[in-house]
PDB file of N, H, CA, C and O in Angstrom:
ATOM      1  N   MET A   1     119.727 143.719 170.012  1.00  0.00           N
ATOM      2  CA  MET A   1     119.108 143.989 171.169  1.00  0.00           C
ATOM      3  C   MET A   1     118.975 145.552 171.845  1.00  0.00           C
ATOM      4  O   MET A   1     119.778 146.463 171.642  1.00  0.00           O
ATOM      5  N   ASN A   2     117.594 145.638 172.812  1.00  0.00           N
ATOM      6  H   ASN A   2     116.942 144.898 172.976  1.00  0.00           H
ATOM      7  CA  ASN A   2     117.336 147.316 173.054  1.00  0.00           C
ATOM      8  C   ASN A   2     118.497 147.426 174.504  1.00  0.00           C
ATOM      9  O   ASN A   2     118.860 146.602 175.344  1.00  0.00           O
ATOM     10  N   SER A   3     118.783 148.738 174.282  1.00  0.00           N
ATOM     11  H   SER A   3     118.488 149.407 173.600  1.00  0.00           H
ATOM     12  CA  SER A   3     119.901 148.855 175.273  1.00  0.00           C
ATOM     13  C   SER A   3     118.657 150.276 176.241  1.00  0.00           C
ATOM     14  O   SER A   3     118.932 151.011 177.190  1.00  0.00           O
ATOM     15  N   GLU A   4     117.621 150.164 175.611  1.00  0.00           N
ATOM     16  H   GLU A   4     117.397 149.567 174.840  1.00  0.00           H
ATOM     17  CA  GLU A   4     116.463 151.389 176.389  1.00  0.00           C
ATOM     18  C   GLU A   4     116.845 150.857 178.045  1.00  0.00           C
ATOM     19  O   GLU A   4     117.311 149.720 178.114  1.00  0.00           O
ATOM     20  N   LYS A   5     116.646 151.719 179.527  1.00  0.00           N
ATOM     21  H   LYS A   5     116.266 152.642 179.471  1.00  0.00           H
ATOM     22  CA  LYS A   5     116.354 151.066 180.627  1.00  0.00           C
ATOM     23  C   LYS A   5     114.965 150.339 180.718  1.00  0.00           C
ATOM     24  O   LYS A   5     114.370 150.538 179.659  1.00  0.00           O
ATOM     25  N   PRO A   6     114.436 149.793 181.332  1.00  0.00           N
ATOM     26  CA  PRO A   6     113.697 148.321 181.669  1.00  0.00           C
ATOM     27  C   PRO A   6     112.576 149.797 182.502  1.00  0.00           C
ATOM     28  O   PRO A   6     113.042 150.379 183.481  1.00  0.00           O
ATOM     29  N   THR A   7     111.088 150.228 181.914  1.00  0.00           N
ATOM     30  H   THR A   7     110.709 149.755 181.118  1.00  0.00           H
ATOM     31  CA  THR A   7     110.436 150.970 182.564  1.00  0.00           C
ATOM     32  C   THR A   7     110.156 150.133 184.477  1.00  0.00           C
ATOM     33  O   THR A   7     110.861 149.363 185.130  1.00  0.00           O
ATOM     34  N   GLN A   8     109.094 150.656 184.705  1.00  0.00           N
ATOM     35  H   GLN A   8     108.522 151.281 184.174  1.00  0.00           H
ATOM     36  CA  GLN A   8     108.027 150.277 186.139  1.00  0.00           C
ATOM     37  C   GLN A   8     107.506 149.451 185.161  1.00  0.00           C
ATOM     38  O   GLN A   8     108.016 148.340 185.018  1.00  0.00           O
ATOM     39  N   GLU A   9     106.458 149.840 184.368  1.00  0.00           N
ATOM     40  H   GLU A   9     106.044 150.743 184.485  1.00  0.00           H
ATOM     41  CA  GLU A   9     105.672 149.045 183.644  1.00  0.00           C
ATOM     42  C   GLU A   9     106.168 147.534 183.078  1.00  0.00           C
ATOM     43  O   GLU A   9     105.539 146.516 183.370  1.00  0.00           O
ATOM     44  N   ASP A  10     107.387 147.516 182.224  1.00  0.00           N
ATOM     45  H   ASP A  10     107.898 148.342 181.987  1.00  0.00           H
ATOM     46  CA  ASP A  10     108.169 146.249 182.195  1.00  0.00           C
ATOM     47  C   ASP A  10     108.374 145.701 183.884  1.00  0.00           C
ATOM     48  O   ASP A  10     108.049 144.539 184.125  1.00  0.00           O
ATOM     49  N   TYR A  11     108.759 146.319 184.687  1.00  0.00           N
ATOM     50  H   TYR A  11     109.023 147.263 184.491  1.00  0.00           H
ATOM     51  CA  TYR A  11     109.336 145.498 185.639  1.00  0.00           C
ATOM     52  C   TYR A  11     107.738 144.574 186.582  1.00  0.00           C
ATOM     53  O   TYR A  11     107.664 143.553 187.265  1.00  0.00           O
ATOM     54  N   ASP A  12     106.546 145.777 186.047  1.00  0.00           N
ATOM     55  H   ASP A  12     106.606 146.607 185.492  1.00  0.00           H
ATOM     56  CA  ASP A  12     106.031 145.416 186.889  1.00  0.00           C
ATOM     57  C   ASP A  12     105.229 144.559 186.144  1.00  0.00           C
ATOM     58  O   ASP A  12     104.479 143.833 186.796  1.00  0.00           O
ATOM     59  N   ASN A  13     105.204 144.453 184.682  1.00  0.00           N
ATOM     60  H   ASN A  13     105.814 145.043 184.152  1.00  0.00           H
ATOM     61  CA  ASN A  13     104.481 143.302 184.224  1.00  0.00           C
ATOM     62  C   ASN A  13     105.451 141.636 183.971  1.00  0.00           C
ATOM     63  O   ASN A  13     104.928 140.533 183.813  1.00  0.00           O
ATOM     64  N   TRP A  14     106.928 141.939 184.005  1.00  0.00           N
ATOM     65  H   TRP A  14     107.354 142.835 184.133  1.00  0.00           H
ATOM     66  CA  TRP A  14     107.903 140.709 184.856  1.00  0.00           C
ATOM     67  C   TRP A  14     107.404 139.914 185.705  1.00  0.00           C
ATOM     68  O   TRP A  14     106.855 138.814 185.634  1.00  0.00           O
ATOM     69  N   HIS A  15     107.824 141.037 187.002  1.00  0.00           N
ATOM     70  H   HIS A  15     108.269 141.930 187.059  1.00  0.00           H
ATOM     71  CA  HIS A  15     106.971 140.113 188.138  1.00  0.00           C
ATOM     72  C   HIS A  15     105.583 139.422 187.920  1.00  0.00           C
ATOM     73  O   HIS A  15     105.341 138.220 188.035  1.00  0.00           O
ATOM     74  N   LYS A  16     104.679 140.482 187.565  1.00  0.00           N
ATOM     75  H   LYS A  16     104.876 141.458 187.472  1.00  0.00           H
ATOM     76  CA  LYS A  16     103.096 139.498 187.854  1.00  0.00           C
ATOM     77  C   LYS A  16     102.814 138.100 186.510  1.00  0.00           C
ATOM     78  O   LYS A  16     101.771 137.626 186.060  1.00  0.00           O
ATOM     79  N   ASP A  17     104.287 137.802 186.215  1.00  0.00           N
ATOM     80  H   ASP A  17     105.134 138.187 186.581  1.00  0.00           H
ATOM     81  CA  ASP A  17     104.371 136.687 184.763  1.00  0.00           C
ATOM     82  C   ASP A  17     104.377 135.617 185.968  1.00  0.00           C
ATOM     83  O   ASP A  17     105.030 135.772 187.000  1.00  0.00           O
ATOM     84  N   PRO A  18     103.684 134.682 185.730  1.00  0.00           N
ATOM     85  CA  PRO A  18     103.624 133.567 186.386  1.00  0.00           C
ATOM     86  C   PRO A  18     105.128 132.213 186.043  1.00  0.00           C
ATOM     87  O   PRO A  18     105.843 131.470 186.715  1.00  0.00           O
ATOM     88  N   ASN A  19     104.848 132.713 184.036  1.00  0.00           N
ATOM     89  H   ASN A  19     104.268 133.316 183.489  1.00  0.00           H
ATOM     90  CA  ASN A  19     106.251 131.570 184.160  1.00  0.00           C
ATOM     91  C   ASN A  19     108.038 132.745 184.699  1.00  0.00           C
ATOM     92  O   ASN A  19     109.146 132.466 184.242  1.00  0.00           O
ATOM     93  N   ASN A  20     107.879 133.492 185.319  1.00  0.00           N
ATOM     94  H   ASN A  20     106.979 133.719 185.690  1.00  0.00           H
ATOM     95  CA  ASN A  20     109.409 134.036 185.678  1.00  0.00           C
ATOM     96  C   ASN A  20     109.429 133.166 187.523  1.00  0.00           C
ATOM     97  O   ASN A  20     110.484 133.287 188.145  1.00  0.00           O
ATOM     98  N   TRP A  21     108.470 132.522 188.084  1.00  0.00           N
ATOM     99  H   TRP A  21     107.613 132.424 187.578  1.00  0.00           H
ATOM    100  CA  TRP A  21     108.411 131.953 189.068  1.00  0.00           C
ATOM    101  C   TRP A  21     108.592 131.066 188.839  1.00  0.00           C
ATOM    102  O   TRP A  21     108.331 130.639 187.714  1.00  0.00           O
ATOM    103  N   TYR A  22     109.229 130.195 189.949  1.00  0.00           N
ATOM    104  H   TYR A  22     109.441 130.542 190.862  1.00  0.00           H
ATOM    105  CA  TYR A  22     109.715 128.677 189.743  1.00  0.00           C
ATOM    106  C   TYR A  22     108.667 128.726 191.471  1.00  0.00           C
ATOM    107  O   TYR A  22     108.491 129.743 192.142  1.00  0.00           O
ATOM    108  N   LEU A  23     108.023 127.009 191.873  1.00  0.00           N
ATOM    109  H   LEU A  23     108.166 126.183 191.328  1.00  0.00           H
ATOM    110  CA  LEU A  23     107.604 126.145 192.452  1.00  0.00           C
ATOM    111  C   LEU A  23     107.302 127.703 193.279  1.00  0.00           C
ATOM    112  O   LEU A  23     108.024 127.973 194.238  1.00  0.00           O
ATOM    113  N   LEU A  24     106.240 128.660 192.865  1.00  0.00           N
ATOM    114  H   LEU A  24     105.653 128.440 192.086  1.00  0.00           H
ATOM    115  CA  LEU A  24     106.098 129.962 193.372  1.00  0.00           C
ATOM    116  C   LEU A  24     107.507 131.113 193.997  1.00  0.00           C
ATOM    117  O   LEU A  24     107.634 132.335 193.926  1.00  0.00           O
ATOM    118  N   CYS A  25     108.005 130.499 194.335  1.00  0.00           N
ATOM    119  H   CYS A  25     107.902 129.506 194.394  1.00  0.00           H
ATOM    120  CA  CYS A  25     108.714 131.063 194.883  1.00  0.00           C
ATOM    121  C   CYS A  25     110.152 132.880 194.492  1.00  0.00           C
ATOM    122  O   CYS A  25     110.300 134.087 194.685  1.00  0.00           O
ATOM    123  N   PHE A  26     111.032 131.103 193.593  1.00  0.00           N
ATOM    124  H   PHE A  26     110.911 130.123 193.437  1.00  0.00           H
ATOM    125  CA  PHE A  26     112.451 131.434 192.996  1.00  0.00           C
ATOM    126  C   PHE A  26     111.740 132.890 191.466  1.00  0.00           C
ATOM    127  O   PHE A  26     110.647 133.012 190.911  1.00  0.00           O
ATOM    128  N   TYR A  27     112.599 133.397 191.390  1.00  0.00           N
ATOM    129  H   TYR A  27     113.486 133.299 191.840  1.00  0.00           H
ATOM    130  CA  TYR A  27     112.754 134.765 190.759  1.00  0.00           C
ATOM    131  C   TYR A  27     113.293 134.098 189.888  1.00  0.00           C
ATOM    132  O   TYR A  27     114.106 133.370 190.457  1.00  0.00           O
ATOM    133  N   TYR A  28     113.310 133.862 188.416  1.00  0.00           N
ATOM    134  H   TYR A  28     112.649 134.454 187.953  1.00  0.00           H
ATOM    135  CA  TYR A  28     113.737 133.692 187.171  1.00  0.00           C
ATOM    136  C   TYR A  28     113.380 133.754 185.980  1.00  0.00           C
ATOM    137  O   TYR A  28     112.868 132.999 185.154  1.00  0.00           O
ATOM    138  N   ASN A  29     114.048 135.684 186.074  1.00  0.00           N
ATOM    139  H   ASN A  29     114.463 136.298 186.745  1.00  0.00           H
ATOM    140  CA  ASN A  29     113.997 136.333 184.219  1.00  0.00           C
ATOM    141  C   ASN A  29     115.848 137.248 183.959  1.00  0.00           C
ATOM    142  O   ASN A  29     116.682 138.031 184.413  1.00  0.00           O
ATOM    143  N   PRO A  30     115.400 136.157 182.684  1.00  0.00           N
ATOM    144  CA  PRO A  30     117.276 137.261 182.195  1.00  0.00           C
ATOM    145  C   PRO A  30     117.067 138.589 181.626  1.00  0.00           C
ATOM    146  O   PRO A  30     117.774 139.215 180.836  1.00  0.00           O
ATOM    147  N   LYS A  31     115.833 138.933 182.243  1.00  0.00           N
ATOM    148  H   LYS A  31     115.259 138.424 182.884  1.00  0.00           H
ATOM    149  CA  LYS A  31     115.118 140.157 181.226  1.00  0.00           C
ATOM    150  C   LYS A  31     115.752 141.758 181.947  1.00  0.00           C
ATOM    151  O   LYS A  31     116.292 142.748 181.456  1.00  0.00           O
ATOM    152  N   ASP A  32     115.315 141.326 183.434  1.00  0.00           N
ATOM    153  H   ASP A  32     114.876 140.521 183.833  1.00  0.00           H
ATOM    154  CA  ASP A  32     114.911 141.425 184.615  1.00  0.00           C
ATOM    155  C   ASP A  32     116.567 141.850 185.002  1.00  0.00           C
ATOM    156  O   ASP A  32     117.177 140.997 184.359  1.00  0.00           O
ATOM    157  N   LYS A  33     117.583 142.674 185.677  1.00  0.00           N
ATOM    158  H   LYS A  33     117.087 143.367 186.199  1.00  0.00           H
ATOM    159  CA  LYS A  33     119.111 142.755 185.715  1.00  0.00           C
ATOM    160  C   LYS A  33     118.837 143.624 187.114  1.00  0.00           C
ATOM    161  O   LYS A  33     119.700 144.351 187.606  1.00  0.00           O
ATOM    162  N   ARG A  34     117.609 143.453 187.635  1.00  0.00           N
ATOM    163  H   ARG A  34     116.908 142.863 187.235  1.00  0.00           H
ATOM    164  CA  ARG A  34     117.901 143.589 190.218  1.00  0.00           C
ATOM    165  C   ARG A  34     118.437 142.139 190.086  1.00  0.00           C
ATOM    166  O   ARG A  34     117.796 141.356 189.385  1.00  0.00           O
ATOM    167  N   LEU A  35     119.214 141.855 190.516  1.00  0.00           N
ATOM    168  H   LEU A  35     119.735 142.491 191.086  1.00  0.00           H
ATOM    169  CA  LEU A  35     119.250 141.166 191.561  1.00  0.00           C
ATOM    170  C   LEU A  35     118.969 141.273 192.511  1.00  0.00           C
ATOM    171  O   LEU A  35     119.412 140.427 193.287  1.00  0.00           O
ATOM    172  N   PHE A  36     117.972 142.474 193.136  1.00  0.00           N
ATOM    173  H   PHE A  36     117.612 143.162 192.506  1.00  0.00           H
ATOM    174  CA  PHE A  36     116.951 141.823 194.422  1.00  0.00           C
ATOM    175  C   PHE A  36     115.942 141.625 193.806  1.00  0.00           C
ATOM    176  O   PHE A  36     115.863 140.418 194.034  1.00  0.00           O
ATOM    177  N   PRO A  37     114.636 141.954 192.874  1.00  0.00           N
ATOM    178  CA  PRO A  37     113.205 142.479 193.393  1.00  0.00           C
ATOM    179  C   PRO A  37     113.000 141.974 193.976  1.00  0.00           C
ATOM    180  O   PRO A  37     113.621 141.086 194.558  1.00  0.00           O
ATOM    181  N   PRO A  38     111.438 142.572 194.100  1.00  0.00           N
ATOM    182  CA  PRO A  38     110.054 142.896 195.209  1.00  0.00           C
ATOM    183  C   PRO A  38     110.169 140.614 195.271  1.00  0.00           C
ATOM    184  O   PRO A  38     110.626 139.923 194.360  1.00  0.00           O
ATOM    185  N   LYS A  39     109.692 140.181 196.381  1.00  0.00           N
ATOM    186  H   LYS A  39     109.321 140.742 197.121  1.00  0.00           H
ATOM    187  CA  LYS A  39     108.736 138.398 196.834  1.00  0.00           C
ATOM    188  C   LYS A  39     107.651 139.336 195.756  1.00  0.00           C
ATOM    189  O   LYS A  39     107.390 140.491 195.421  1.00  0.00           O
ATOM    190  N   ARG A  40     107.165 137.566 195.456  1.00  0.00           N
ATOM    191  H   ARG A  40     107.377 136.627 195.728  1.00  0.00           H
ATOM    192  CA  ARG A  40     105.740 138.779 195.211  1.00  0.00           C
ATOM    193  C   ARG A  40     104.783 138.725 196.158  1.00  0.00           C
ATOM    194  O   ARG A  40     103.633 138.293 196.083  1.00  0.00           O
ATOM    195  N   ILE A  41     105.011 138.911 196.506  1.00  0.00           N
ATOM    196  H   ILE A  41     105.946 139.262 196.567  1.00  0.00           H
ATOM    197  CA  ILE A  41     103.403 139.754 197.990  1.00  0.00           C
ATOM    198  C   ILE A  41     105.152 141.077 197.994  1.00  0.00           C
ATOM    199  O   ILE A  41     106.222 140.612 198.386  1.00  0.00           O
ATOM    200  N   PRO A  42     105.085 142.194 197.637  1.00  0.00           N
ATOM    201  CA  PRO A  42     106.418 142.846 197.745  1.00  0.00           C
ATOM    202  C   PRO A  42     106.303 143.662 199.613  1.00  0.00           C
ATOM    203  O   PRO A  42     107.172 144.422 200.040  1.00  0.00           O
ATOM    204  N   SER A  43     105.596 143.426 200.069  1.00  0.00           N
ATOM    205  H   SER A  43     104.890 142.808 199.722  1.00  0.00           H
ATOM    206  CA  SER A  43     105.075 143.348 201.649  1.00  0.00           C
ATOM    207  C   SER A  43     106.383 142.502 202.347  1.00  0.00           C
ATOM    208  O   SER A  43     106.895 142.644 203.457  1.00  0.00           O
ATOM    209  N   MET A  44     106.656 141.721 201.422  1.00  0.00           N
ATOM    210  H   MET A  44     106.240 141.606 200.520  1.00  0.00           H
ATOM    211  CA  MET A  44     107.324 140.330 202.759  1.00  0.00           C
ATOM    212  C   MET A  44     108.664 140.722 202.342  1.00  0.00           C
ATOM    213  O   MET A  44     109.390 139.829 202.779  1.00  0.00           O
ATOM    214  N   GLY A  45     109.677 141.933 201.478  1.00  0.00           N
ATOM    215  H   GLY A  45     109.088 142.659 201.123  1.00  0.00           H
ATOM    216  CA  GLY A  45     110.634 142.606 201.560  1.00  0.00           C
ATOM    217  C   GLY A  45     111.330 142.226 199.625  1.00  0.00           C
ATOM    218  O   GLY A  45     111.097 142.800 198.561  1.00  0.00           O
ATOM    219  N   ASN A  46     112.070 141.205 199.922  1.00  0.00           N
ATOM    220  H   ASN A  46     112.259 140.739 200.786  1.00  0.00           H
ATOM    221  CA  ASN A  46     113.374 140.514 198.013  1.00  0.00           C
ATOM    222  C   ASN A  46     113.144 140.073 198.378  1.00  0.00           C
ATOM    223  O   ASN A  46     112.655 140.007 199.506  1.00  0.00           O
ATOM    224  N   THR A  47     113.555 138.891 196.939  1.00  0.00           N
ATOM    225  H   THR A  47     113.952 138.944 196.023  1.00  0.00           H
ATOM    226  CA  THR A  47     114.351 137.597 196.636  1.00  0.00           C
ATOM    227  C   THR A  47     115.219 137.878 195.557  1.00  0.00           C
ATOM    228  O   THR A  47     115.229 138.991 195.031  1.00  0.00           O
ATOM    229  N   ILE A  48     115.892 137.023 195.217  1.00  0.00           N
ATOM    230  H   ILE A  48     115.884 136.119 195.645  1.00  0.00           H
ATOM    231  CA  ILE A  48     116.923 136.740 194.264  1.00  0.00           C
ATOM    232  C   ILE A  48     116.996 136.679 192.905  1.00  0.00           C
ATOM    233  O   ILE A  48     117.551 135.615 192.629  1.00  0.00           O
ATOM    234  N   ASN A  49     116.720 137.275 191.928  1.00  0.00           N
ATOM    235  H   ASN A  49     116.270 138.139 192.152  1.00  0.00           H
ATOM    236  CA  ASN A  49     116.700 136.893 190.949  1.00  0.00           C
ATOM    237  C   ASN A  49     117.153 135.963 189.803  1.00  0.00           C
ATOM    238  O   ASN A  49     117.360 136.482 188.706  1.00  0.00           O
ATOM    239  N   PHE A  50     117.353 134.418 189.989  1.00  0.00           N
ATOM    240  H   PHE A  50     117.185 133.997 190.880  1.00  0.00           H
ATOM    241  CA  PHE A  50     118.460 133.862 189.902  1.00  0.00           C
ATOM    242  C   PHE A  50     118.806 133.252 188.356  1.00  0.00           C
ATOM    243  O   PHE A  50     119.341 132.300 187.787  1.00  0.00           O
ATOM    244  N   ALA A  51     118.080 134.547 188.109  1.00  0.00           N
ATOM    245  H   ALA A  51     117.646 135.320 188.571  1.00  0.00           H
ATOM    246  CA  ALA A  51     119.329 134.403 186.234  1.00  0.00           C
ATOM    247  C   ALA A  51     119.814 135.564 186.411  1.00  0.00           C
ATOM    248  O   ALA A  51     120.645 135.741 185.520  1.00  0.00           O
ATOM    249  N   ASN A  52     119.751 136.414 187.048  1.00  0.00           N
ATOM    250  H   ASN A  52     119.076 136.270 187.771  1.00  0.00           H
ATOM    251  CA  ASN A  52     121.019 136.712 187.807  1.00  0.00           C
ATOM    252  C   ASN A  52     122.653 136.555 188.450  1.00  0.00           C
ATOM    253  O   ASN A  52     122.993 136.513 189.632  1.00  0.00           O
ATOM    254  N   PRO A  53     123.932 136.454 186.582  1.00  0.00           N
ATOM    255  CA  PRO A  53     125.452 136.303 186.934  1.00  0.00           C
ATOM    256  C   PRO A  53     125.738 136.502 188.319  1.00  0.00           C
ATOM    257  O   PRO A  53     126.571 135.764 188.844  1.00  0.00           O
ATOM    258  N   PHE A  54     125.412 137.011 188.702  1.00  0.00           N
ATOM    259  H   PHE A  54     124.736 137.611 188.275  1.00  0.00           H
ATOM    260  CA  PHE A  54     125.903 138.030 190.592  1.00  0.00           C
ATOM    261  C   PHE A  54     124.897 136.965 191.589  1.00  0.00           C
ATOM    262  O   PHE A  54     124.959 136.874 192.815  1.00  0.00           O
ATOM    263  N   SER A  55     124.090 136.309 190.782  1.00  0.00           N
ATOM    264  H   SER A  55     124.040 136.383 189.786  1.00  0.00           H
ATOM    265  CA  SER A  55     123.347 135.615 192.525  1.00  0.00           C
ATOM    266  C   SER A  55     124.016 134.184 192.728  1.00  0.00           C
ATOM    267  O   SER A  55     123.950 133.695 193.855  1.00  0.00           O
ATOM    268  N   THR A  56     124.692 133.438 191.651  1.00  0.00           N
ATOM    269  H   THR A  56     124.745 133.835 190.735  1.00  0.00           H
ATOM    270  CA  THR A  56     125.494 132.722 192.217  1.00  0.00           C
ATOM    271  C   THR A  56     126.377 132.764 193.813  1.00  0.00           C
ATOM    272  O   THR A  56     126.310 131.986 194.765  1.00  0.00           O
ATOM    273  N   PHE A  57     127.173 133.987 193.615  1.00  0.00           N
ATOM    274  H   PHE A  57     127.227 134.619 192.842  1.00  0.00           H
ATOM    275  CA  PHE A  57     127.995 134.220 194.096  1.00  0.00           C
ATOM    276  C   PHE A  57     126.921 134.566 195.859  1.00  0.00           C
ATOM    277  O   PHE A  57     127.192 134.094 196.963  1.00  0.00           O
ATOM    278  N   ILE A  58     125.840 135.438 195.531  1.00  0.00           N
ATOM    279  H   ILE A  58     125.620 135.821 194.634  1.00  0.00           H
ATOM    280  CA  ILE A  58     125.315 135.232 196.756  1.00  0.00           C
ATOM    281  C   ILE A  58     124.473 133.699 197.397  1.00  0.00           C
ATOM    282  O   ILE A  58     123.779 133.580 198.406  1.00  0.00           O
ATOM    283  N   ILE A  59     124.783 132.888 196.587  1.00  0.00           N
ATOM    284  H   ILE A  59     125.347 132.985 195.767  1.00  0.00           H
ATOM    285  CA  ILE A  59     124.093 132.054 198.144  1.00  0.00           C
ATOM    286  C   ILE A  59     125.070 131.309 198.278  1.00  0.00           C
ATOM    287  O   ILE A  59     125.034 130.630 199.304  1.00  0.00           O
ATOM    288  N   LEU A  60     126.552 131.077 197.173  1.00  0.00           N
ATOM    289  H   LEU A  60     126.581 131.629 196.340  1.00  0.00           H
ATOM    290  CA  LEU A  60     127.763 130.862 197.389  1.00  0.00           C
ATOM    291  C   LEU A  60     127.753 131.221 199.479  1.00  0.00           C
ATOM    292  O   LEU A  60     127.607 130.557 200.505  1.00  0.00           O
ATOM    293  N   ALA A  61     127.966 132.424 199.155  1.00  0.00           N
ATOM    294  H   ALA A  61     128.085 132.963 198.321  1.00  0.00           H
ATOM    295  CA  ALA A  61     128.361 133.527 200.503  1.00  0.00           C
ATOM    296  C   ALA A  61     126.964 132.918 201.582  1.00  0.00           C
ATOM    297  O   ALA A  61     127.203 132.533 202.726  1.00  0.00           O
ATOM    298  N   ILE A  62     125.665 132.916 201.052  1.00  0.00           N
ATOM    299  H   ILE A  62     125.471 133.229 200.122  1.00  0.00           H
ATOM    300  CA  ILE A  62     125.378 131.922 202.352  1.00  0.00           C
ATOM    301  C   ILE A  62     125.075 131.332 202.522  1.00  0.00           C
ATOM    302  O   ILE A  62     124.350 131.379 203.516  1.00  0.00           O
ATOM    303  N   LEU A  63     125.206 130.106 201.853  1.00  0.00           N
ATOM    304  H   LEU A  63     125.795 130.068 201.046  1.00  0.00           H
ATOM    305  CA  LEU A  63     125.868 128.544 202.458  1.00  0.00           C
ATOM    306  C   LEU A  63     127.187 129.283 203.125  1.00  0.00           C
ATOM    307  O   LEU A  63     127.089 129.864 204.205  1.00  0.00           O
ATOM    308  N   SER A  64     127.929 129.241 202.686  1.00  0.00           N
ATOM    309  H   SER A  64     128.008 128.769 201.808  1.00  0.00           H
ATOM    310  CA  SER A  64     129.151 129.347 203.005  1.00  0.00           C
ATOM    311  C   SER A  64     129.020 130.044 205.126  1.00  0.00           C
ATOM    312  O   SER A  64     129.191 129.321 206.107  1.00  0.00           O
ATOM    313  N   ILE A  65     128.773 131.159 205.140  1.00  0.00           N
ATOM    314  H   ILE A  65     128.633 131.747 204.343  1.00  0.00           H
ATOM    315  CA  ILE A  65     128.096 131.616 206.223  1.00  0.00           C
ATOM    316  C   ILE A  65     127.539 130.389 207.090  1.00  0.00           C
ATOM    317  O   ILE A  65     128.058 129.968 208.123  1.00  0.00           O
ATOM    318  N   ALA A  66     126.501 129.944 206.535  1.00  0.00           N
ATOM    319  H   ALA A  66     126.079 130.286 205.696  1.00  0.00           H
ATOM    320  CA  ALA A  66     125.389 128.858 206.952  1.00  0.00           C
ATOM    321  C   ALA A  66     127.081 126.907 207.693  1.00  0.00           C
ATOM    322  O   ALA A  66     127.314 126.355 208.768  1.00  0.00           O
ATOM    323  N   VAL A  67     127.512 126.795 206.562  1.00  0.00           N
ATOM    324  H   VAL A  67     127.323 127.243 205.688  1.00  0.00           H
ATOM    325  CA  VAL A  67     128.179 125.948 206.856  1.00  0.00           C
ATOM    326  C   VAL A  67     129.480 126.516 208.267  1.00  0.00           C
ATOM    327  O   VAL A  67     129.695 125.956 209.343  1.00  0.00           O
ATOM    328  N   LEU A  68     130.091 127.708 207.732  1.00  0.00           N
ATOM    329  H   LEU A  68     129.917 128.162 206.858  1.00  0.00           H
ATOM    330  CA  LEU A  68     130.741 127.218 208.712  1.00  0.00           C
ATOM    331  C   LEU A  68     130.055 128.279 210.451  1.00  0.00           C
ATOM    332  O   LEU A  68     130.767 128.359 211.452  1.00  0.00           O
ATOM    333  N   GLY A  69     128.992 128.763 210.390  1.00  0.00           N
ATOM    334  H   GLY A  69     128.414 128.698 209.576  1.00  0.00           H
ATOM    335  CA  GLY A  69     128.389 128.750 211.551  1.00  0.00           C
ATOM    336  C   GLY A  69     128.563 127.124 212.162  1.00  0.00           C
ATOM    337  O   GLY A  69     129.159 126.794 213.187  1.00  0.00           O
ATOM    338  N   LEU A  70     127.783 126.164 211.102  1.00  0.00           N
ATOM    339  H   LEU A  70     127.299 126.431 210.269  1.00  0.00           H
ATOM    340  CA  LEU A  70     127.824 125.027 212.181  1.00  0.00           C
ATOM    341  C   LEU A  70     128.767 124.530 212.350  1.00  0.00           C
ATOM    342  O   LEU A  70     128.709 123.937 213.427  1.00  0.00           O
ATOM    343  N   LEU A  71     130.067 124.360 211.685  1.00  0.00           N
ATOM    344  H   LEU A  71     130.113 124.842 210.810  1.00  0.00           H
ATOM    345  CA  LEU A  71     131.318 124.372 212.071  1.00  0.00           C
ATOM    346  C   LEU A  71     132.306 124.923 213.563  1.00  0.00           C
ATOM    347  O   LEU A  71     133.086 124.501 214.416  1.00  0.00           O
ATOM    348  N   SER A  72     131.988 125.472 213.359  1.00  0.00           N
ATOM    349  H   SER A  72     131.354 125.815 212.665  1.00  0.00           H
ATOM    350  CA  SER A  72     132.598 126.118 214.705  1.00  0.00           C
ATOM    351  C   SER A  72     131.532 126.853 215.951  1.00  0.00           C
ATOM    352  O   SER A  72     131.563 127.772 216.771  1.00  0.00           O
ATOM    353  N   ARG A  73     130.362 125.486 215.340  1.00  0.00           N
ATOM    354  H   ARG A  73     130.337 124.740 214.674  1.00  0.00           H
ATOM    355  CA  ARG A  73     129.763 124.962 216.931  1.00  0.00           C
ATOM    356  C   ARG A  73     130.969 124.107 218.783  1.00  0.00           C
ATOM    357  O   ARG A  73     130.375 123.793 219.815  1.00  0.00           O
TER     358      ARG A  73
END
């Protein structure tokens, strides 16, 4: 396994690769260790890398907050 840190060129190539995007908006790239890479249109902010194991915690936290918000009405 290559232990070198990815270069900006690696990040750019992964970001441009359509095979890393599902349904045009879900980013899934196990090689990219970032949790929040930029969206396809970088000026729109960041997205979640669903290949990162911590993404599950982020999704569960967002869903928990949403459910608690609905239940507290």
